[in-house]
N, CA, C and O atoms as a Tinker XYZ file with bonds, in Angstrom:
   188  protein
     1  N      0.848000   -1.159000    0.000000    73     2
     2  CA     0.000000    0.000000    0.000000    64     1     3
     3  C      0.905000    1.238000    0.000000    63     2     4     5
     4  O      1.837000    1.350000    0.796000    81     3
     5  N      0.611000    2.128000   -0.885000    73     3     6
     6  CA     1.408000    3.346000   -0.964000    64     5     7
     7  C      0.967000    4.330000    0.117000    63     6     8     9
     8  O     -0.092000    4.174000    0.724000    81     7
     9  N      1.789000    5.334000    0.342000    73     7    10
    10  CA     1.467000    6.333000    1.353000    64     9    11
    11  C      0.202000    7.103000    0.982000    63    10    12    13
    12  O     -0.595000    7.444000    1.856000    81    11
    13  N      0.019000    7.373000   -0.290000    73    11    14
    14  CA    -1.163000    8.132000   -0.733000    64    13    15
    15  C     -2.448000    7.353000   -0.453000    63    14    16    17
    16  O     -3.428000    7.928000    0.020000    81    15
    17  N     -2.449000    6.072000   -0.737000    73    15    18
    18  CA    -3.627000    5.246000   -0.495000    64    17    19
    19  C     -3.900000    5.152000    1.007000    63    18    20    21
    20  O     -5.054000    5.222000    1.429000    81    19
    21  N     -2.866000    4.996000    1.803000    73    19    22
    22  CA    -3.034000    4.902000    3.256000    64    21    23
    23  C     -3.609000    6.195000    3.824000    63    22    24    25
    24  O     -4.468000    6.155000    4.705000    81    23
    25  N     -3.149000    7.329000    3.334000    73    23    26
    26  CA    -3.661000    8.613000    3.820000    64    25    27
    27  C     -5.119000    8.785000    3.418000    63    26    28    29
    28  O     -5.928000    9.239000    4.227000    81    27
    29  N     -5.468000    8.437000    2.198000    73    27    30
    30  CA    -6.852000    8.562000    1.743000    64    29    31
    31  C     -7.771000    7.658000    2.551000    63    30    32    33
    32  O     -8.846000    8.090000    2.967000    81    31
    33  N     -7.369000    6.408000    2.782000    73    31    34
    34  CA    -8.185000    5.498000    3.575000    64    33    35
    35  C     -8.332000    5.990000    5.007000    63    34    36    37
    36  O     -9.416000    5.906000    5.584000    81    35
    37  N     -7.256000    6.501000    5.583000    73    35    38
    38  CA    -7.312000    7.048000    6.928000    64    37    39
    39  C     -8.257000    8.236000    7.018000    63    38    40    41
    40  O     -9.018000    8.350000    7.978000    81    39
    41  N     -8.216000    9.122000    6.026000    73    39    42
    42  CA    -9.121000   10.273000    6.016000    64    41    43
    43  C    -10.577000    9.856000    5.852000    63    42    44    45
    44  O    -11.467000   10.439000    6.472000    81    43
    45  N    -10.821000    8.855000    5.022000    73    43    46
    46  CA   -12.193000    8.364000    4.844000    64    45    47
    47  C    -12.725000    7.802000    6.156000    63    46    48    49
    48  O    -13.864000    8.080000    6.531000    81    47
    49  N    -11.919000    7.018000    6.853000    73    47    50
    50  CA   -12.345000    6.450000    8.141000    64    49    51
    51  C    -12.572000    7.555000    9.160000    63    50    52    53
    52  O    -13.557000    7.523000    9.898000    81    51
    53  N    -11.681000    8.523000    9.208000    73    51    54
    54  CA   -11.818000    9.634000   10.148000    64    53    55
    55  C    -13.078000   10.450000    9.870000    63    54    56    57
    56  O    -13.797000   10.802000   10.805000    81    55
    57  N    -13.353000   10.751000    8.622000    73    55    58
    58  CA   -14.566000   11.492000    8.263000    64    57    59
    59  C    -15.810000   10.688000    8.622000    63    58    60    61
    60  O    -16.787000   11.254000    9.112000    81    59
    61  N    -15.790000    9.375000    8.385000    73    59    62
    62  CA   -16.940000    8.538000    8.723000    64    61    63
    63  C    -17.194000    8.545000   10.226000    63    62    64    65
    64  O    -18.347000    8.592000   10.654000    81    63
    65  N    -16.145000    8.499000   11.026000    73    63    66
    66  CA   -16.298000    8.529000   12.484000    64    65    67
    67  C    -16.849000    9.871000   12.936000    63    66    68    69
    68  O    -17.739000    9.916000   13.785000    81    67
    69  N    -16.334000   10.968000   12.383000    73    67    70
    70  CA   -16.812000   12.298000   12.765000    64    69    71
    71  C    -18.281000   12.478000   12.389000    63    70    72    73
    72  O    -19.060000   13.000000   13.186000    81    71
    73  N    -18.664000   12.059000   11.201000    73    71    74
    74  CA   -20.061000   12.168000   10.778000    64    73    75
    75  C    -20.958000   11.315000   11.675000    63    74    76    77
    76  O    -22.048000   11.747000   12.049000    81    75
    77  N    -20.516000   10.130000   12.014000    73    75    78
    78  CA   -21.287000    9.253000   12.876000    64    77    79
    79  C    -21.488000    9.873000   14.257000    63    78    80    81
    80  O    -22.586000    9.814000   14.812000    81    79
    81  N    -20.441000   10.462000   14.806000    73    79    82
    82  CA   -20.549000   11.108000   16.114000    64    81    83
    83  C    -21.483000   12.312000   16.047000    63    82    84    85
    84  O    -22.265000   12.538000   16.970000    81    83
    85  N    -21.412000   13.086000   14.964000    73    83    86
    86  CA   -22.274000   14.251000   14.824000    64    85    87
    87  C    -23.745000   13.863000   14.713000    63    86    88    89
    88  O    -24.612000   14.570000   15.226000    81    87
    89  N    -24.027000   12.762000   14.057000    73    87    90
    90  CA   -25.416000   12.356000   13.828000    64    89    91
    91  C    -26.019000   11.587000   14.998000    63    90    92    93
    92  O    -27.196000   11.768000   15.307000    81    91
    93  N    -25.239000   10.734000   15.652000    73    91    94
    94  CA   -25.831000    9.846000   16.653000    64    93    95
    95  C    -25.263000    9.983000   18.055000    63    94    96    97
    96  O    -25.800000    9.379000   18.983000    81    95
    97  N    -24.206000   10.747000   18.245000    73    95    98
    98  CA   -23.628000   10.875000   19.580000    64    97    99
    99  C    -22.477000    9.909000   19.777000    63    98   100   101
   100  O    -22.052000    9.220000   18.850000    81    99
   101  N    -21.973000    9.873000   21.023000    73    99   102
   102  CA   -20.765000    9.092000   21.285000    64   101   103
   103  C    -21.007000    7.818000   22.083000    63   102   104   105
   104  O    -20.063000    7.057000   22.297000    81   103
   105  N    -22.211000    7.558000   22.526000    73   103   106
   106  CA   -22.476000    6.398000   23.373000    64   105   107
   107  C    -22.126000    5.074000   22.735000    63   106   108   109
   108  O    -21.524000    4.215000   23.379000    81   107
   109  N    -22.487000    4.898000   21.497000    73   107   110
   110  CA   -22.218000    3.620000   20.849000    64   109   111
   111  C    -20.762000    3.476000   20.423000    63   110   112   113
   112  O    -20.295000    2.359000   20.205000    81   111
   113  N    -20.035000    4.590000   20.299000    73   111   114
   114  CA   -18.624000    4.503000   19.926000    64   113   115
   115  C    -17.809000    3.833000   21.029000    63   114   116   117
   116  O    -16.852000    3.113000   20.746000    81   115
   117  N    -18.185000    4.068000   22.280000    73   115   118
   118  CA   -17.515000    3.411000   23.398000    64   117   119
   119  C    -17.760000    1.904000   23.325000    63   118   120   121
   120  O    -16.837000    1.112000   23.513000    81   119
   121  N    -18.994000    1.515000   23.053000    73   119   122
   122  CA   -19.340000    0.102000   22.907000    64   121   123
   123  C    -18.540000   -0.541000   21.778000    63   122   124   125
   124  O    -17.982000   -1.625000   21.948000    81   123
   125  N    -18.486000    0.126000   20.629000    73   123   126
   126  CA   -17.746000   -0.424000   19.501000    64   125   127
   127  C    -16.251000   -0.499000   19.784000    63   126   128   129
   128  O    -15.581000   -1.432000   19.341000    81   127
   129  N    -15.727000    0.471000   20.516000    73   127   130
   130  CA   -14.313000    0.439000   20.886000    64   129   131
   131  C    -13.988000   -0.744000   21.776000    63   130   132   133
   132  O    -12.962000   -1.402000   21.601000    81   131
   133  N    -14.869000   -1.013000   22.737000    73   131   134
   134  CA   -14.660000   -2.167000   23.620000    64   133   135
   135  C    -14.723000   -3.470000   22.831000    63   134   136   137
   136  O    -13.918000   -4.376000   23.046000    81   135
   137  N    -15.684000   -3.553000   21.921000    73   135   138
   138  CA   -15.812000   -4.764000   21.105000    64   137   139
   139  C    -14.604000   -4.955000   20.191000    63   138   140   141
   140  O    -14.154000   -6.081000   19.984000    81   139
   141  N    -14.078000   -3.856000   19.643000    73   139   142
   142  CA   -12.900000   -3.946000   18.789000    64   141   143
   143  C    -11.699000   -4.433000   19.586000    63   142   144   145
   144  O    -10.912000   -5.242000   19.094000    81   143
   145  N    -11.554000   -3.942000   20.824000    73   143   146
   146  CA   -10.464000   -4.399000   21.676000    64   145   147
   147  C    -10.578000   -5.893000   21.957000    63   146   148   149
   148  O     -9.572000   -6.602000   21.939000    81   147
   149  N    -11.798000   -6.384000   22.219000    73   147   150
   150  CA   -12.005000   -7.816000   22.448000    64   149   151
   151  C    -11.668000   -8.616000   21.195000    63   150   152   153
   152  O    -11.078000   -9.692000   21.288000    81   151
   153  N    -12.037000   -8.102000   20.028000    73   151   154
   154  CA   -11.729000   -8.794000   18.773000    64   153   155
   155  C    -10.228000   -8.884000   18.553000    63   154   156   157
   156  O     -9.718000   -9.938000   18.173000    81   155
   157  N     -9.516000   -7.790000   18.788000    73   155   158
   158  CA    -8.061000   -7.786000   18.622000    64   157   159
   159  C     -7.420000   -8.768000   19.592000    63   158   160   161
   160  O     -6.490000   -9.485000   19.225000    81   159
   161  N     -7.909000   -8.806000   20.822000    73   159   162
   162  CA    -7.380000   -9.738000   21.815000    64   161   163
   163  C     -7.634000  -11.181000   21.381000    63   162   164   165
   164  O     -6.754000  -12.031000   21.521000    81   163
   165  N     -8.816000  -11.464000   20.861000    73   163   166
   166  CA    -9.163000  -12.807000   20.420000    64   165   167
   167  C     -8.308000  -13.235000   19.232000    63   166   168   169
   168  O     -7.839000  -14.372000   19.180000    81   167
   169  N     -8.105000  -12.329000   18.279000    73   167   170
   170  CA    -7.295000  -12.649000   17.093000    64   169   171
   171  C     -5.841000  -12.868000   17.508000    63   170   172   173
   172  O     -5.175000  -13.757000   16.978000    81   171
   173  N     -5.340000  -12.061000   18.454000    73   171   174
   174  CA    -3.967000  -12.222000   18.918000    64   173   175
   175  C     -3.787000  -13.569000   19.614000    63   174   176   177
   176  O     -2.719000  -14.175000   19.524000    81   175
   177  N     -4.824000  -14.039000   20.307000    73   175   178
   178  CA    -4.750000  -15.338000   20.967000    64   177   179
   179  C     -4.567000  -16.455000   19.929000    63   178   180   181
   180  O     -3.753000  -17.355000   20.136000    81   179
   181  N     -5.301000  -16.408000   18.836000    73   179   182
   182  CA    -5.227000  -17.453000   17.823000    64   181   183
   183  C     -4.033000  -17.333000   16.904000    63   182   184   185
   184  O     -3.761000  -18.243000   16.121000    81   183
   185  N     -3.330000  -16.249000   16.985000    73   183   186
   186  CA    -2.137000  -16.091000   16.167000    64   185   187
   187  C     -1.065000  -16.939000   16.731000    63   186   188
   188  O      0.044000  -16.967000   16.198000    81   187
């Protein structure tokens, strides 16, 4: 992956998160963050 593609993908994700927070608030972002941490922990276990 080139630097340009990585920056564009990062900006798209960042904009999506900001729009989501503006429209629905931050309550579910905490839930999703906890779930993502559990997923990373689970994947690291099976590695």
